[in-house]
C-alpha positions, -999 to +999 in steps of 0.1 A: +548+663-563+569+635-577+539+613-595+537+577-617+532+586-648+520+554-667+517+516-674+555+502-673+550+472-682+539+435-677+568+408-665+556+369-669+576+337-661+590+315-689+604+280-692+617+288-721+616+333-725+635+330-766+607+309-774+581+326-755+594+363-769+591+349-810+557+336-801+545+372-786+563+387-821+548+369-845+514+365-829+509+396-807+531+427-825+558+424-799+588+445-811+624+441-801+641+478-803+669+492-783+672+458-762+640+458-748+606+444-761+575+464-761+539+466-775+535+498-799+513+522-785+502+551-805+466+542-806+456+535-773+423+546-766+415+537-732+432+541-699+456+513-686+429+495-659+445+478-627+424+453-608+437+429-580+418+395-578+413+369-549+440+341-548+411+319-561+393+341-585+384+319-621+387+352-639+416+336-653+435+302-641+442+306-601+482+295-604+484+323-631+501+347-608+491+378-636+474+381-668+482+407-693+452+431-712+464+438-748+442+467-759+431+458-797+412+482-824+389+450-839+387+420-815+368+395-836+394+403-868+426+399-845+412+370-830+401+356-861+437+360-873+450+340-843+428+312-851+441+311-881+479+311-873+470+283-851+466+304-819+447+288-789+412+310-791+392+305-764+352+307-780+340+330-758+336+365-761+316+390-740+304+430-744+302+456-719+292+495-721+333+497-720+343+470-748+341+435-763+365+412-745+383+378-759+409+358-748+439+340-759+465+316-745+502+317-749+522+282-758+525+281-717+498+284-705+492+322-698+456+336-711+459+368-720+431+391-720+425+408-755+404+442-751+385+465-774+375+493-760+348+516-766+351+550-781 
């Protein structure tokens, strides 16, 4: 039977796509290859999660229609590096039995969740 085989990508609207690509390349490791941009994921630890939120839910800004969740291997290390690079980092960090979470904001105001899965 035909089936879904994995997560294909994330799509965000941008006022200046070229500048936003450059920001994601510099700070979050986005790579351009064969005319497309992607995050290298050979070390992805956990499954890709799909969650639906009510329109008015405050987990991420209601005016933002989507939020990316990127897996990291060292949440504190990544957030510390991003702060040193001048990226807007939410000081709040949360831990659960399935991982640690932190958040950053890109130059266009998009909130991005960083997740360090528990092994």
